[in-house]
N, C-alpha and C positions, 0 to 999 in steps of 0.2 A: 427604302425599298431598294433591293439589289436586282440588276438586270444585266444580261449578257447581250449587247447589242447585236443585231443581225448584220450579216455583211452588206446588205444592199442599203443600209442606212447611210446618211451623208458621212463622208470621211474627211479627215484631215490630211492624212499622208499614208504612203505605203513604205514598208521597209524591205530591202533586200540585202543579201551579203554577196559581195562579188567574188567569184572564183580566183585562185591564184595558181601560179605555175607549180607550186609545191603541194597543191591539194589533190583531191580525188580525180579531178577533171584534167590533170596535167597531160594525159595522152590525147586529149581532144579539145584543148583549151580554145584554140582559135574558133571552132564551130560554136562552142558553148558561149564564148564571149559575143558572138554575133547575135546569138538568141538573147542574151542579156541586154545588148545594146538595143535591140528592138523593143524589149520590155521596158526599159528605161525610157527610151524616147516616146513610147506609147503612154506610159503613166504620166510623164511630165506635161503632156498635152492637156491632162484633165485635172491634175492635183500635184501636191508636193511628193517629192521622192527622197527617202533616206537611204544612203548606201553604206554598209559597213565594209571597211577595207582595212588592210594591214597597217599602212603607214602612208607618209606623205608621197613617197614615190609610187605606191600602188595608186593613190588617189590621182596623181598626175596621168598615170597610164589610163585610168578610167575616164577622166576628163577629155582625153583625146578620142575616145570611142563613143561619146554620147553628144547629142546635138544641143542640149540646153543644160550645161553643168551649172549655170547660175540658179536652176530651180532645184538644185539637189543639195541636201545636207549630208556632208560626209562625216562618218564616225570611225575613228580608228580604234579597232579591237580585234584580237586573235579569234579565230573560230575554228572549230574542228570540222564542221560540215557547213554547208551553205543553206540548209533547209530551215529557215528562221520561222516557218509556220509552227514549228515544233519547239523552238527555243525562245523565241521572243516573248515580251510581256503578252498576256491576254488583258484585254481593256474591259473594265467593269464600270457600269453606271450605277452610283451609289447616291441615292437622294438627289439625282439630277447632276451630279459631278462625276467625271470620269477619273478613275483611280486605276493603276496598273497592278496586276497580280503576277508575281514571279513564282511560278510553280517549279518544282524540281524536275530536272531532266537527267535521265540515266542512260543515254544512248540507245533508245528503243529497246529497253530490257537488257542492258549490259551487253549489247552487241558490238559497241564501237567505243573508241576512246571519247570522252565527252567532257572533261574537266573545263576546257574553254567554253564550250556551248553552255554548260550549267552556269558559268560565271558571267555570260553575255549580258544579261539584264542589270547587273551592278555596273557594268561599263556603260550601258545605254542610260541608266539613271544619272550618271554624271556627264552626260554629253549634252551639248547646248539645247537640242530640241526637247530634251526631257528634264532639264535641270529645274529643280523646284517643284516637280510635280509629284504627286502622292503615289507611293508604291509599297506593296506589302509582299513579304516572303511567306509563301505557303509550304508547309512541310507535307507535301504530297506530290507524287509523280504525275504529271499530265502534260500531253502534247496538243498543241492547237489543232493539229490535223485529225485528232481522234475525236473531236466533238463538233456538232452542228448546232446552231441556235437560231430559233425563229424570232428572236428579239422580244418575245412575249412569255417567256418562261418554260419553253419546251427545249430539252436537249435531246439530240439523237447520237447514238454512238453504237459500238459493237462490244458484244461480250468478249470477243476473241482479244480485244485489246485492253479495255478498261479492266476486265476481270482476270487478265493474265497474271499469274504469280511473278512474273518477272518485273512487274511494275510496283504495285503496293501489296507486298506479300502479307497474306492473313486478313485482309480486309474483304468483307462480304459484299455482295450487290447492294444490300441495304446500307452498309457503311459508305459505300462509294456514293450512293445517291444522296445521302446526308451531306457529304463533302460538296457536292454539286449544288445542292440546295443552299448550304451556307455561303459558299464562295461565289457561285455564279447565279444565284437566285432561281434555280430550277425548280419549277413546281411540278414537272413531269419528266421522267426520262424515257425515251423510246429506245429500247434495246433491240438491235438487230443481231441475228446469229449469221455470220458469214465469214467463211475463211478468207484469207487474203488472196489477191490476185497474183498470178505467177510472177515471181521476181520481186514482189513487194515485201520488204523487210521490216514493216512497221507493225505487223501482227493485226492487219486489217484496219488501217485507218478509214474512218467514215468519209473522209474527203476524196477518196478513190472510188466510192461506191454509191453514196446517195447524198444529195445536197438540197437544203432548203432554198427554194428560189423566192418564195413568199410565205406568208404564214399558213397558206393552204396548198402550196405546190412543192413537189419534191421531184427533181431530176435524178435519175439513177442509171448506173451501168447495167446494160442488159445484154442478152446474147440469145439469138435465134438459131444458131448453128449447132445441131445436135452432135456434130462430131468435134466440137470445141470442148476442151477440158474443163471449161468454166460453166458449161451449159447447165447442168444439174444444179449447181450451188447457186447461180444467178437466178434461175427460175425459183428456187426456194426463197431467195431474198425477195424477188418480186412479190411472191405471194404474202410474205410478211408485210411488206409495204402496203399491199392492198387492204390489209385489215387494220392498219393504223387509223386512228381517228384524231381530228382536231379538237380543240377545246369546245367547239360547237358540236361535236360528236357527229361530224361528217368525214367521209373518206377524203383522202388528199388527192389532188389533182396530180397524177403521175406521168412523168415525161421520161420515156426510155431513151437512153443514149447507147447507141451500138458500140461494141469494141472495135478498135481498129484491128486490121489484120496483124497477126503476131509479129513482133519486132524481137530479134535475138542479138545477144552480144557476141564478142568474138569467140567466146567459149561455147557457144550454142545454147546458153540460157536464156529463157524467155524474160522479157523486160515488161514492166507493169504499165504500159501504155494505156491511157483511158481518156475519156473526154469529161469525166466528172470533175477533174481537177481544174475547173475554170476559176477565174477571179473576178469578182464584181467590184468595180470602183465607181467613182462618180460619174454617171451618165454613159459608162461603157461596161462591157463584159469581155474580158480577155479569155479566149478559148484555145486550149492546146490543140495543135493539129500535127499530123505526123506524115503528111504526103501520101494520104490514104483515100480511097474512094468514099469511106465514111466520114471524112472530114466535113464534106458538105451537108450531109444528113445531120450531124451534130450541130453545126452552126445554124441550121435551119430550125431545128427544134429548141435549142436554147434561145434563139432569137424570138420564137413564138411566145416565150414567157417573159421576155424582157422587151416589150415593144417600143419603149421609150429610150432604150439604151443602144448605143453603137455596139455592134457585135464584131469583134476584131480577132482575126485568126493570128495566132502566135505559133511559129514553127518550133516544136519542143522535142523533136526526135533527139537531138544531142543530150537534152537533159535526162531522159529516161535511162540513159546508160549508168547514171547513178542512182536508178531506183525511185526517182521522184519526178514531178512535172511542175506546171506553172503555179498551182496553189501552194504546193509544198515550199516553194523557194521565195514566197512573199507573206508579208504579214500587214494588214491594214489597221489603221488607228482611227477611231471615230472622232467626229467633229468635237472639239473641246478637250483633246487630250492634252 
């Protein structure tokens, strides 16, 4: 039996890729590294952390910025982008054993250079934490941020991403469902029609829009401001979520997460800040915050569905300047990886 574990299940470790002076964050590296240090120090309080970095010199630089370097496995590998949610292995449970699936990555539809990112998993497979573990190369383009799993055979995604011809050209919805069934054990696929948030260049990844919090609970990006450009599309998405049904044929318990006030880059372009991009780890949920009045609302609402977890605010305003947030820059690995 194949099963794609849910994020709230017991984890062994989390992977991140540390930014570098020559990367996309070069013009704000100090503030981004402050956010990374907070994330690293928070994760290592709860579980193992793996950090992809360029070389020994980069590793030494990072070790000076974190409080518990002894709880970190450093892996030297080049990356084009730091968004490992979309480039790192997806973990599959097959007959009770964890195996790693290496899907192809094409720079979110050939938008960016991606040779190093597409090769990342072969570098990981030869690194100490993964050495000797089973992995399979899959001839199918798939990013981790484009799918959500309830751990029991239901996958949620958007048509705008998985059916986009810039990913797997020529494949129908039925073809893609067949791949998700074969590789991830999907018994049902919940398809959402929703354009991307302003500034999002992933073609509407589901992890910016709607997230499983349990087998019967979904937190989702919402908007009640009729003057906001997202209002109509997010209300339409809300109605789609309201008609979805669990395997028990019951409606999902829905948790609306407000949008933070719009954040713009230096060119005046809106950035895709949202609260749905939270990360669940062992005994804690890390929630992106932006110095916004709605930070408190989002923390309270996420806390209401994770009563046994610590809810931890992570300042992510610097991250959204490269069009991603907290969930996008992390990848968790389940117990037994």
